[in-house]
Kinemage of the C-alpha trace (Angstrom):
@kinemage 1
@onewidth
@group {chain A} dominant
@subgroup {mainchain}
@vectorlist {calphas} color= white
{ca unk a 1} P -1.534 -27.953 5.233
{ca unk a 2} L -4.862 -26.947 3.809
{ca unk a 3} L -5.802 -23.086 3.803
{ca unk a 4} L -9.437 -22.345 3.503
{ca unk a 5} L -10.134 -19.379 1.154
{ca unk a 6} L -13.426 -17.800 0.469
{ca unk a 7} L -15.283 -19.065 -2.578
{ca unk a 8} L -13.914 -17.291 -5.781
{ca unk a 9} L -10.886 -15.886 -3.983
{ca unk a 10} L -8.260 -17.661 -6.211
{ca unk a 11} L -10.182 -16.716 -9.401
{ca unk a 12} L -10.313 -13.065 -8.410
{ca unk a 13} L -6.686 -13.070 -7.117
{ca unk a 14} L -5.403 -14.809 -10.289
{ca unk a 15} L -7.410 -12.395 -12.717
{ca unk a 16} L -6.181 -9.585 -10.446
{ca unk a 17} L -2.564 -10.591 -11.021
{ca unk a 18} L -2.920 -11.254 -14.607
{ca unk a 19} L -4.517 -7.868 -15.282
{ca unk a 20} L -1.481 -6.428 -13.896
{ca unk a 21} L 0.813 -8.467 -15.723
{ca unk a 22} L 2.055 -10.041 -12.580
{ca unk a 23} L 2.064 -13.727 -12.872
{ca unk a 24} L 4.411 -14.140 -10.048
{ca unk a 25} L 3.932 -11.995 -6.867
{ca unk a 26} L 6.513 -10.734 -4.498
{ca unk a 27} L 7.237 -13.040 -1.407
{ca unk a 28} L 7.006 -10.521 1.428
{ca unk a 29} L 5.585 -12.727 4.060
{ca unk a 30} L 8.970 -13.701 5.578
{ca unk a 31} L 10.058 -10.122 5.831
{ca unk a 32} L 9.828 -8.224 8.948
{ca unk a 33} L 9.046 -4.533 8.354
{ca unk a 34} L 8.850 -1.752 10.995
{ca unk a 35} L 5.582 -0.353 12.007
{ca unk a 36} L 5.329 3.410 11.653
{ca unk a 37} L 2.297 5.488 12.784
{ca unk a 38} L 1.335 8.323 10.258
{ca unk a 39} L 3.154 11.495 10.665
{ca unk a 40} L 1.259 14.143 12.537
{ca unk a 41} L 1.939 17.798 13.318
{ca unk a 42} L 3.162 18.339 16.821
{ca unk a 43} L 3.176 21.631 18.770
{ca unk a 44} L 6.038 22.817 20.746
{ca unk a 45} L 5.447 26.272 22.289
{ca unk a 46} L 9.063 26.685 23.245
{ca unk a 47} L 10.437 26.564 19.587
{ca unk a 48} L 9.315 29.087 16.878
{ca unk a 49} L 8.216 27.296 13.765
{ca unk a 50} L 10.176 28.623 10.675
{ca unk a 51} L 8.216 27.638 7.418
{ca unk a 52} L 10.647 26.289 4.753
{ca unk a 53} L 10.832 27.929 1.330
{ca unk a 54} L 9.464 25.941 -1.530
{ca unk a 55} L 12.867 25.439 -2.753
{ca unk a 56} L 14.023 23.992 0.594
{ca unk a 57} L 10.759 21.794 0.730
{ca unk a 58} L 11.686 20.483 -2.743
{ca unk a 59} L 15.108 19.592 -1.901
{ca unk a 60} L 13.941 18.075 1.473
{ca unk a 61} L 11.354 16.084 -0.412
{ca unk a 62} L 13.928 14.668 -2.827
{ca unk a 63} L 16.110 13.724 0.055
{ca unk a 64} L 13.375 12.032 1.880
{ca unk a 65} L 12.251 10.198 -1.315
{ca unk a 66} L 15.901 8.908 -1.545
{ca unk a 67} L 15.958 7.760 2.034
{ca unk a 68} L 12.680 5.741 1.498
{ca unk a 69} L 14.080 4.151 -1.520
{ca unk a 70} L 17.356 3.200 0.545
{ca unk a 71} L 14.981 1.851 3.324
{ca unk a 72} L 16.337 4.386 5.785
{ca unk a 73} L 12.855 4.676 7.263
{ca unk a 74} L 13.551 6.259 10.660
{ca unk a 75} L 15.554 9.216 8.825
{ca unk a 76} L 12.770 9.566 6.283
{ca unk a 77} L 9.993 9.510 8.949
{ca unk a 78} L 11.544 12.162 11.093
{ca unk a 79} L 12.092 14.457 8.164
{ca unk a 80} L 8.637 13.895 6.811
{ca unk a 81} L 7.218 16.154 9.732
{ca unk a 82} L 8.608 19.154 7.940
{ca unk a 83} L 6.878 18.429 4.682
{ca unk a 84} L 3.233 17.959 5.965
{ca unk a 85} L 2.063 21.011 4.034
{ca unk a 86} L 4.077 20.419 0.847
{ca unk a 87} L 1.742 19.550 -2.148
{ca unk a 88} L 3.650 16.361 -3.065
{ca unk a 89} L 3.505 15.077 0.594
{ca unk a 90} L 0.834 12.328 -0.112
{ca unk a 91} L 3.242 10.738 -2.718
{ca unk a 92} L 5.927 10.333 -0.010
{ca unk a 93} L 3.398 8.797 2.336
{ca unk a 94} L 2.271 6.299 -0.322
{ca unk a 95} L 5.837 5.346 -1.210
{ca unk a 96} L 6.752 4.983 2.572
{ca unk a 97} L 3.769 2.616 3.075
{ca unk a 98} L 4.314 0.729 -0.121
{ca unk a 99} L 7.771 -0.051 1.154
{ca unk a 100} L 6.327 -1.080 4.741
{ca unk a 101} L 3.464 -3.433 3.797
{ca unk a 102} L 2.662 -5.480 6.706
{ca unk a 103} L -0.343 -6.501 8.877
{ca unk a 104} L 0.913 -4.129 11.630
{ca unk a 105} L 0.622 -1.192 9.277
{ca unk a 106} L -2.934 -2.161 8.072
{ca unk a 107} L -4.725 0.592 9.950
{ca unk a 108} L -2.512 3.415 8.527
{ca unk a 109} L -2.797 1.810 4.994
{ca unk a 110} L -6.520 1.547 5.194
{ca unk a 111} L -6.855 5.259 6.344
{ca unk a 112} L -4.685 6.366 3.475
{ca unk a 113} L -6.687 4.287 0.938
{ca unk a 114} L -9.921 5.886 2.329
{ca unk a 115} L -8.367 9.398 2.301
{ca unk a 116} L -7.110 9.135 -1.284
{ca unk a 117} L -9.854 6.843 -2.686
{ca unk a 118} L -10.164 7.201 -6.441
{ca unk a 119} L -6.857 8.973 -6.940
{ca unk a 120} L -3.603 7.600 -8.510
{ca unk a 121} L -2.246 7.302 -4.998
{ca unk a 122} L -4.990 4.949 -3.981
{ca unk a 123} L -4.777 2.865 -7.068
{ca unk a 124} L -1.101 2.322 -6.831
{ca unk a 125} L -0.912 1.524 -3.083
{ca unk a 126} L -4.188 -0.633 -3.139
{ca unk a 127} L -2.567 -2.757 -6.049
{ca unk a 128} L 0.517 -3.298 -3.930
{ca unk a 129} L -1.495 -3.965 -0.658
{ca unk a 130} L -3.679 -6.524 -2.653
{ca unk a 131} L -0.642 -8.244 -3.989
{ca unk a 132} L 0.710 -8.409 -0.556
{ca unk a 133} L -2.614 -10.042 0.641
{ca unk a 134} L -2.637 -12.522 -2.155
{ca unk a 135} L 0.941 -13.439 -1.159
{ca unk a 136} L -0.287 -14.077 2.380
{ca unk a 137} L -3.284 -16.155 1.061
{ca unk a 138} L -5.541 -13.777 2.950
{ca unk a 139} L -8.806 -14.024 1.198
{ca unk a 140} L -10.868 -12.333 3.718
{ca unk a 141} L -8.882 -9.107 3.763
{ca unk a 142} L -8.265 -9.312 -0.147
{ca unk a 143} L -12.068 -9.365 -0.642
{ca unk a 144} L -12.436 -6.398 1.887
{ca unk a 145} L -9.936 -4.156 0.051
{ca unk a 146} L -10.647 -5.205 -3.572
{ca unk a 147} L -12.680 -2.899 -5.593
{ca unk a 148} L -13.539 -4.885 -8.779
């Protein structure tokens, strides 16, 4: 089967991978990953909101980080709500998205990349997203997200 790719895609993709030292990419195309919307604050007027201490936030952050690494995404997502104001929250979100690369999550990934453009968070997630797109042989989207 022949796949059409935009002119220059393979050269850009190859140089992108080589510049990262990744001669062989990860095969994610056959994996099914869950779709998760971004965590948003919710209001429930019946329950008083008790802010967590910085120590409690730190402990919860480490717990959620471990849940993400163990691919317990539903548990992690439900607890991330409590960390929305925590300074390291974007790192959790980036790791969560990196563990859930799929076309179904493209809108959330694009929003994250836009919000954190030019930061280490953007660079790391963008690199992983571009590798995912290379593995999918998706030249059009690769060129859209590539910032050479």
